C-alpha positions as CSV (number, residue, x, y, z in Angstrom):
1,M,-28.4,56.6,28.4
2,R,-25.8,55.0,30.5
3,K,-26.8,51.8,32.1
4,V,-25.6,51.7,35.6
5,G,-25.9,48.9,38.2
6,V,-26.4,49.5,41.9
7,M,-25.5,47.0,44.5
8,T,-26.2,47.8,48.2
9,F,-24.2,45.9,50.8
10,S,-25.2,44.9,54.3
11,D,-24.0,43.1,57.4
12,G,-23.2,39.4,56.8
13,R,-25.1,38.3,59.9
14,K,-28.7,37.6,58.8
15,S,-30.3,39.0,61.9
16,V,-28.4,42.3,61.7
17,H,-29.0,42.5,57.9
18,E,-32.8,42.1,58.5
19,E,-32.7,44.8,61.2
20,E,-30.9,47.2,58.8
21,L,-32.9,46.3,55.7
22,E,-35.3,49.3,55.7
23,T,-32.4,51.7,56.3
24,N,-30.5,50.2,53.3
25,R,-33.5,50.3,51.1
26,A,-34.2,53.9,51.9
27,Y,-30.7,55.0,51.0
28,E,-30.7,52.9,47.9
29,E,-33.9,54.5,46.7
30,K,-32.4,57.9,47.4
31,L,-29.4,57.1,45.3
32,V,-31.5,55.7,42.4
33,K,-33.8,58.7,42.4
34,A,-30.9,61.1,42.2
35,L,-29.2,59.2,39.3
36,K,-32.5,59.0,37.3
37,K,-33.1,62.7,37.8
38,T,-29.9,63.5,35.8
39,G,-31.6,62.2,32.6
40,E,-28.3,60.5,31.7
41,V,-28.7,57.2,33.5
42,E,-30.8,54.0,33.4
43,V,-30.4,52.4,36.8
44,V,-30.5,48.6,37.3
45,T,-30.7,47.5,40.9
46,T,-30.1,44.0,42.2
47,E,-33.6,44.1,43.9
48,K,-32.1,42.4,47.0
49,V,-29.6,44.0,49.4
50,I,-26.4,41.9,49.4
51,W,-25.6,40.2,52.7
52,S,-24.3,36.8,51.6
53,S,-21.6,35.5,49.3
54,E,-24.2,33.6,47.2
55,L,-26.2,36.9,46.7
56,A,-23.0,38.8,45.9
57,R,-22.1,36.3,43.2
58,R,-25.6,35.7,41.7
59,K,-26.7,39.3,41.6
60,A,-23.5,40.5,40.2
61,Q,-23.8,38.0,37.4
62,E,-27.4,39.2,36.7
63,L,-26.1,42.8,36.1
64,V,-23.9,41.4,33.3
65,K,-26.9,39.8,31.7
66,K,-28.8,43.0,31.9
67,G,-26.1,44.9,29.9
68,V,-24.9,47.1,32.8
69,E,-21.9,49.3,31.8
70,M,-20.4,50.0,35.3
71,T,-21.5,49.3,38.9
72,I,-22.0,51.5,42.0
73,F,-21.4,49.7,45.3
74,N,-23.6,51.4,47.8
75,F,-22.9,51.6,51.6
76,A,-25.3,52.9,54.2
77,V,-24.5,50.6,57.1
78,W,-21.6,48.4,58.1
79,S,-21.1,45.6,55.6
80,F,-18.8,42.7,55.3
81,P,-15.9,43.6,52.9
82,H,-15.6,40.1,51.4
83,L,-19.0,40.5,49.8
84,V,-17.7,43.4,47.7
85,S,-14.6,41.4,46.7
86,I,-16.8,38.6,45.5
87,A,-19.1,40.9,43.6
88,A,-16.2,42.5,41.9
89,E,-15.3,39.1,40.4
90,F,-18.5,39.3,38.3
91,A,-20.2,42.7,38.3
92,P,-19.4,45.0,35.3
93,G,-16.6,47.4,36.3
94,P,-15.2,49.8,36.9
95,Y,-16.7,50.2,40.4
96,L,-17.6,53.3,42.3
97,L,-17.9,52.9,46.1
98,F,-20.4,55.3,47.4
99,S,-20.9,56.0,51.1
100,N,-24.0,57.9,52.3
101,I,-24.0,60.4,55.1
102,N,-25.6,58.3,57.9
103,P,-23.9,59.0,61.3
104,E,-26.1,56.5,63.1
105,H,-24.5,53.7,61.1
106,P,-20.9,53.0,60.1
107,G,-21.5,53.0,56.4
108,M,-18.3,54.9,55.8
109,V,-16.4,52.2,57.7
110,G,-17.9,49.6,55.4
111,M,-16.9,51.6,52.4
112,L,-13.3,52.1,53.5
113,A,-12.9,48.4,54.6
114,S,-14.3,47.3,51.2
115,A,-12.1,49.8,49.3
116,G,-9.1,48.5,51.2
117,A,-9.9,45.0,50.1
118,L,-10.2,46.1,46.5
119,D,-6.9,47.9,46.8
120,Q,-5.2,44.7,48.1
121,I,-6.4,42.6,45.2
122,G,-5.5,45.3,42.7
123,E,-9.1,46.2,41.6
124,F,-9.4,49.7,40.2
125,H,-12.3,51.7,41.8
126,G,-13.4,55.2,42.7
127,R,-14.8,56.5,46.0
128,V,-17.3,59.2,46.6
129,W,-19.1,60.0,49.9
130,G,-21.7,62.5,51.0
131,D,-25.4,63.3,50.6
132,I,-26.4,62.3,47.1
133,E,-29.0,65.1,47.1
134,D,-26.1,67.6,47.3
135,D,-25.4,68.6,43.7
136,E,-21.7,68.7,44.3
137,V,-21.7,65.1,45.5
138,L,-23.9,64.0,42.6
139,D,-21.6,65.7,40.1
140,K,-18.7,63.7,41.5
141,V,-20.7,60.5,41.1
142,M,-21.7,61.4,37.5
143,S,-18.1,62.3,36.6
144,F,-17.0,58.7,37.4
145,V,-20.1,57.3,35.7
146,R,-19.5,59.3,32.5
147,S,-15.8,58.6,32.3
148,T,-15.9,54.8,33.0
149,T,-18.8,54.2,30.6
150,A,-17.1,56.3,27.9
151,V,-14.0,54.1,28.3
152,N,-16.1,50.9,28.3
153,R,-17.8,51.9,25.1
154,L,-14.5,51.9,23.3
155,R,-14.3,48.1,23.8
156,G,-15.2,46.2,20.7
157,E,-15.2,49.3,18.5
158,A,-13.6,49.4,15.1
159,F,-11.5,52.3,13.8
160,G,-11.3,52.8,10.0
161,L,-7.8,53.8,8.9
162,F,-8.0,55.3,5.4
163,G,-4.4,55.5,4.1
164,G,-1.4,55.4,6.4
165,R,1.1,57.7,8.0
166,P,0.7,61.3,6.8
167,M,3.7,63.5,6.0
168,G,6.1,61.6,8.4
169,M,4.0,62.1,11.6
170,Y,5.0,59.6,14.2
171,T,2.3,61.0,16.6
172,A,-0.4,60.1,14.0
173,V,0.4,56.3,14.0
174,S,-0.4,53.9,16.8
175,N,0.3,50.2,17.5
176,L,-2.6,47.9,16.6
177,D,-1.7,45.5,19.4
178,Q,-1.4,48.2,22.0
179,W,-4.8,49.7,21.0
180,R,-6.4,46.3,21.2
181,K,-4.9,45.5,24.6
182,K,-5.3,48.9,26.3
183,F,-8.5,50.3,24.7
184,G,-10.2,47.2,23.2
185,V,-10.3,48.9,19.8
186,D,-9.7,47.1,16.5
187,V,-8.2,48.8,13.4
188,E,-9.4,48.2,9.9
189,H,-7.0,49.4,7.1
190,I,-8.7,50.8,4.0
191,D,-6.9,52.1,0.9
192,Q,-7.9,55.7,0.0
193,M,-8.6,54.5,-3.5
194,E,-11.8,53.1,-2.1
195,I,-13.0,56.7,-1.5
196,V,-12.2,57.6,-5.1
197,N,-14.0,54.5,-6.5
198,R,-17.0,54.8,-4.3
199,A,-17.4,58.5,-5.0
200,S,-17.7,57.9,-8.7
201,E,-20.7,55.7,-7.9
202,V,-22.7,58.3,-6.1
203,S,-25.5,59.5,-8.4
204,T,-25.4,62.9,-10.1
205,Q,-28.7,63.9,-8.5
206,R,-27.5,63.1,-5.0
207,A,-24.3,65.1,-5.4
208,R,-26.2,68.0,-6.9
209,D,-28.8,68.0,-4.1
210,G,-26.0,68.1,-1.6
211,R,-24.3,71.0,-3.3
212,R,-27.6,73.0,-3.6
213,W,-28.4,72.4,0.0
214,L,-25.0,73.9,1.0
215,E,-25.4,76.8,-1.4
216,N,-28.7,77.7,0.1
217,R,-27.4,77.7,3.7
218,V,-23.7,78.5,3.8
219,K,-23.0,82.2,4.3
220,E,-20.9,82.4,1.1
221,I,-19.2,79.9,-1.2
222,H,-16.3,81.6,-2.9
223,Y,-16.3,79.9,-6.3
224,D,-13.2,80.9,-8.2
225,G,-13.7,78.9,-11.4
226,E,-10.5,76.9,-10.8
227,K,-9.8,75.4,-7.3
228,L,-13.4,75.7,-6.2
229,T,-16.2,75.1,-8.7
230,P,-19.7,73.6,-8.4
231,E,-18.3,70.4,-9.9
232,K,-15.5,70.1,-7.3
233,L,-17.9,70.8,-4.5
234,E,-20.1,68.0,-5.8
235,K,-17.0,65.7,-5.8
236,Q,-16.6,66.5,-2.1
237,V,-20.2,65.7,-1.5
238,R,-19.7,62.4,-3.4
239,S,-16.6,61.7,-1.2
240,Y,-18.7,62.2,2.0
241,H,-21.3,59.7,0.9
242,A,-18.5,57.3,-0.2
243,V,-16.9,57.3,3.3
244,R,-20.3,57.0,5.0
245,E,-21.1,53.9,2.9
246,I,-17.8,52.3,3.5
247,A,-18.2,53.0,7.3
248,E,-21.6,51.4,7.3
249,E,-20.5,48.3,5.3
250,K,-17.5,47.7,7.5
251,Y,-19.2,48.6,10.8
252,L,-16.7,51.3,11.5
253,D,-17.4,53.3,14.7
254,F,-14.9,56.1,14.0
255,L,-12.2,56.8,11.4
256,G,-9.3,58.8,10.1
257,I,-8.4,59.8,6.5
258,K,-4.8,60.4,5.5
259,A,-5.7,62.7,2.5
260,Q,-2.3,64.3,2.1
261,P,-0.8,64.1,-0.4
262,E,-2.6,61.5,-2.6
263,L,-6.1,62.8,-2.4
264,T,-5.2,66.5,-2.0
265,D,-2.9,66.3,-5.0
266,S,-4.9,64.3,-7.4
267,F,-8.6,64.1,-6.3
268,A,-10.0,66.6,-3.8
269,T,-9.6,67.6,-0.2
270,M,-11.5,65.8,2.5
271,D,-12.6,68.9,4.4
272,V,-16.3,68.7,3.6
273,T,-16.3,65.0,4.3
274,E,-14.6,65.3,7.6
275,A,-16.6,68.3,8.8
276,F,-20.0,66.8,8.1
277,L,-19.0,63.4,9.5
278,N,-18.2,65.1,12.8
279,D,-21.4,67.2,12.6
280,P,-24.7,66.0,13.9
281,Y,-26.3,66.6,10.5
282,D,-25.7,66.7,6.8
283,W,-27.8,67.7,3.7
284,E,-29.9,64.5,4.1
285,G,-30.9,65.1,7.7
286,A,-29.7,64.5,11.3
287,H,-27.2,61.8,12.2
288,E,-25.1,60.8,15.1
289,P,-21.6,62.4,14.8
290,I,-19.0,60.0,13.4
291,V,-15.6,61.0,14.7
292,S,-13.3,61.6,11.7
293,A,-9.7,62.7,12.2
294,T,-7.8,64.4,9.4
295,E,-4.3,63.2,8.5
296,A,-5.4,59.7,9.7
297,D,-4.4,60.7,13.2
298,M,-5.1,57.6,15.2
299,D,-4.5,58.9,18.7
300,G,-6.3,62.1,17.7
301,A,-9.3,60.1,16.6
302,L,-9.2,57.9,19.8
303,T,-9.1,61.1,21.9
304,M,-12.1,62.4,20.0
305,E,-14.0,59.2,20.4
306,I,-13.6,59.3,24.2
307,L,-14.7,63.0,24.2
308,K,-17.7,62.1,22.1
309,H,-18.6,59.2,24.5
310,L,-18.3,61.6,27.4
311,S,-20.4,64.4,26.0
312,G,-22.5,63.0,23.2
313,K,-21.5,66.1,21.2
314,P,-19.4,66.8,18.1
315,V,-15.6,67.0,18.9
316,L,-13.1,69.6,17.6
317,F,-9.9,68.6,15.7
318,A,-7.3,71.2,15.2
319,D,-3.6,72.1,14.8
320,V,-1.9,74.1,17.5
321,R,-1.0,76.6,14.8
322,H,0.0,80.0,16.4
323,Y,0.3,81.7,19.7
324,D,-0.9,85.3,19.7
325,A,1.0,87.0,22.5
326,E,-0.8,90.3,22.1
327,D,-4.1,88.8,23.2
328,D,-2.8,85.6,24.9
329,F,-4.5,82.9,22.9
330,F,-3.7,80.0,20.6
331,D,-5.2,80.1,17.1
332,L,-6.3,76.5,16.6
333,V,-6.4,75.9,12.8
334,N,-6.7,72.9,10.5
335,S,-8.0,72.5,7.0
336,G,-10.1,69.4,7.9
337,A,-12.3,68.0,10.6
338,H,-13.7,71.2,12.1
339,A,-17.4,70.4,12.5
340,T,-19.6,73.3,11.5
341,Y,-21.3,72.7,14.8
342,Y,-18.5,74.9,16.3
343,A,-19.6,77.9,14.2
344,G,-22.7,78.4,16.3
345,Q,-22.6,75.7,19.0
346,S,-26.0,74.5,17.8
347,T,-27.5,71.2,16.5
348,D,-29.4,73.3,14.0
349,P,-27.5,73.5,10.7
350,E,-29.3,76.7,9.8
351,E,-27.8,78.4,12.8
352,N,-24.3,77.2,12.2
353,L,-24.0,77.4,8.4
354,K,-25.0,81.0,8.2
355,Q,-21.7,81.7,9.9
356,V,-19.7,79.3,7.6
357,E,-17.9,80.2,4.4
358,F,-16.4,77.8,1.8
359,Y,-13.1,79.0,0.4
360,P,-11.0,77.6,-2.4
361,E,-8.1,75.5,-1.0
362,G,-4.7,77.1,-1.2
363,L,-1.1,76.2,-1.9
364,Y,-0.9,72.8,-0.1
365,F,-3.9,71.2,-2.0
366,P,-3.5,71.4,-5.8
367,A,-6.5,69.2,-6.4
368,G,-8.7,71.9,-5.0
369,G,-12.1,71.8,-3.4
370,A,-13.7,73.7,-0.6
371,S,-12.2,74.6,2.8
372,V,-15.0,74.8,5.4
373,R,-14.2,78.1,7.1
374,H,-15.6,79.6,10.3
375,I,-14.6,80.9,13.7
376,A,-15.6,78.8,16.7
377,A,-18.3,80.2,18.9
378,P,-17.1,81.4,22.4
379,G,-17.5,79.3,25.4
380,I,-15.7,77.3,28.1
381,V,-14.0,74.3,26.6
382,T,-12.0,71.3,27.7
383,M,-9.3,70.1,25.3
384,A,-7.3,66.9,25.5
385,R,-4.9,64.6,23.7
386,L,-3.8,61.0,24.2
387,A,0.0,61.1,23.7
388,R,2.8,58.6,24.1
389,K,6.2,58.9,25.8
390,D,8.7,56.1,25.5
391,G,5.9,53.7,24.5
392,S,3.5,54.6,27.3
393,Y,0.3,56.6,27.0
394,W,-0.5,59.7,29.0
395,L,-3.4,62.1,28.8
396,A,-3.0,65.9,28.3
397,I,-6.0,67.7,29.8
398,V,-6.2,71.4,28.7
399,P,-9.0,73.5,30.1
400,G,-9.6,76.9,28.5
401,E,-12.1,79.0,26.6
402,F,-12.8,80.0,23.1
403,L,-12.7,83.7,22.7
404,E,-14.9,86.1,20.7
405,F,-13.5,89.2,19.2
406,P,-15.3,92.0,17.3
407,S,-15.7,91.0,13.7
408,E,-13.0,93.2,12.3
409,K,-10.4,92.1,14.8
410,A,-11.4,88.4,14.5
411,E,-10.9,88.6,10.7
412,K,-7.5,90.3,11.2
413,K,-6.4,87.5,13.6
414,A,-7.6,84.8,11.2
415,K,-5.7,86.4,8.3
416,A,-2.5,86.3,10.3
417,T,-2.4,82.5,9.7
418,T,-4.4,80.7,6.9
419,N,-7.6,82.7,6.4
420,E,-9.5,80.1,4.4
421,W,-9.3,77.5,7.1
422,P,-11.5,77.3,10.3
423,H,-10.2,78.9,13.5
424,A,-10.8,78.6,17.2
425,F,-9.2,81.3,19.4
426,A,-8.3,79.4,22.6
427,R,-7.1,81.0,25.8
428,L,-5.6,78.3,28.0
429,E,-5.6,78.2,31.8
430,T,-1.8,77.8,31.7
431,S,1.0,79.7,30.2
432,A,2.2,79.3,26.6
433,E,5.6,78.5,28.0
434,E,4.2,75.6,30.1
435,F,2.0,74.3,27.3
436,L,4.5,74.4,24.5
437,S,7.3,72.9,26.7
438,E,5.3,69.7,27.6
439,Y,2.4,69.1,25.2
440,G,2.9,66.0,23.1
441,S,1.4,66.6,19.7
442,N,0.7,69.2,17.0
443,H,-3.0,68.2,17.1
444,I,-5.5,69.0,19.8
445,H,-9.1,68.1,20.4
446,G,-11.9,69.5,22.5
447,I,-15.6,69.9,23.5
448,Y,-17.5,72.7,25.1
449,G,-17.9,72.6,28.8
450,D,-15.8,71.6,31.9
451,W,-14.9,68.0,31.6
452,V,-11.6,68.0,33.6
453,S,-12.8,65.7,36.4
454,E,-14.2,63.2,33.8
455,L,-10.9,63.1,31.9
456,V,-8.9,62.6,35.1
457,W,-11.1,59.5,35.8
458,V,-10.6,58.4,32.1
459,A,-6.8,58.4,32.7
460,K,-7.1,56.7,36.0
461,S,-9.4,54.0,34.7
462,L,-7.0,53.3,31.8
463,G,-4.0,53.2,34.2
464,M,-2.1,56.1,32.6
465,N,-0.5,59.2,33.8
466,Y,-2.1,62.6,33.1
467,K,-1.3,66.3,33.2
468,I,-3.8,69.1,33.7
469,F,-2.4,72.2,31.9
470,D,-3.9,74.5,34.5
471,D,-1.9,76.9,36.7
472,K,-4.2,76.2,39.6
473,N,-3.1,72.6,39.6
474,E,0.6,73.3,39.5
C-alpha cells in the first residue's frame, strides 16, 4: 500500500472558510473514497481544512510523522496560494495539485494560483483536474502517485554490487556519489568470493531438496553428464541461498552479480540464482522479488528496482540481442536474470515452471550449470532503461508487446540466436531504425502492462530528460 497524504485548502478569511467548509469536506471525502477504492492507497488526511498559515505548517508536519510518502493538495474552492507554499516546506513531496470540477466555486483558480507559486519557488509538482469519479481522471492521479512513491522508496535503499565492471561495459558501472545524490541509494561492494564461500556452507540436504523440487516441476532438465549434472545444479541452488543470506545480513534491497568471467569460468553460472531472486517464489516458498541484475549492471538494476516499485511484480532483464526483420520483433535474450514468472505470467510456480527447461550452458561458460530457458508469455509490456549521456541521466521508455508464435515457429526463432537461453519476442511501437539509432544500452528491462505515463512522471520527478520510443509520440 502507498501511504498518501491529502491536504484540502480553503480561503484564508475565516468567515469565508467557514461558509465553504461543507463544500470542501464533501469534495475531500469524494477524493479519499476514490483513492481507497483502488486498493493501492492508504489515505491520511489532515482532518482539518487548511485556511491559516499555522494549520498549513502544523498539519504538514503531522503528515511526516505519519509516514506519508507523497501529498495531494486538494482544491474545491478559492484558496490562498501562500498556504500551499508553506505546506510545501514541510509536507512529504512530491506534490500533486488536484482541482475538482466545481463550477460554482473557483477551485481551478486556486489550483493554478498555487501551482504558479510553486513554480516560482522551484518546487516540483504535478497537476490533475476533473471529476475524480471519472476513471480517466483517477488513472492520471494514480499514475503520479505510483511514480512518485516508487522514486521515494529508492531513498535509503542499499544496492549490493557483487564484483565489478563486467567485460569492459561502461554502461554497467555507475558513480556512487551520483547515485547517492540523485536517487538516494547507497552501494555496498561485495567480492564474488563471498558467494563461493557461503555456497559451500549450505547443507547437502537443503541443496538436494532444491534440486529435487526443480526436477519435479521444470518441464525438462537436460542433464548432459558434463556441463549440467545434478551436482552442478545443486551448486547453483547453494549459490542462490548464499546470495540470499548475504543480502539479508547486509540489508541489501537489490543487487547485481558480475559473474563473468570469474564465476562462469571457475565456479558456476548465476542463472538459477538470478532467476529465482527475481521471481516471487523459490523451492522454499513465496518471497518478495529481489531485483537481481546480471553482469552487475548498476543502472539496469536501478531501472528494475523502479519498475518493481511501480508494479510490485517481477521485472525482466535482457539483452537486445537480435532484430527479426521478417516478423518485425526484437529477440530479447540473456543467460541470466530472466525470472521464470515470464514463462507463464503467473505467481504460481507450477504454472510457470511447466514451460521452463534447464539446458547445459554453452561456449561462454566453461564452469557449466543450468541455463533457465523459456519463452516469455505474450502481453502488452513497457520496457525502460536509465541511461547516461555526457554524465547526465535520461530515461528510455519503450512500449511494446511480447509476441506468441506457434510452437514450431517459436522454437525456430529461438534457435536463430542462443537456444538454451530465455527469450522474449518483443515488437516495439517504434521502428528498429529509430530504436537502434538512439537507445543507450545493450540491456533492457520491462514489466507487463502499460506504464508509460508513470515512467514519464518518474523522469520528471527525478529532473531528467526522457524519450518515449513510440511513433505516436514523434
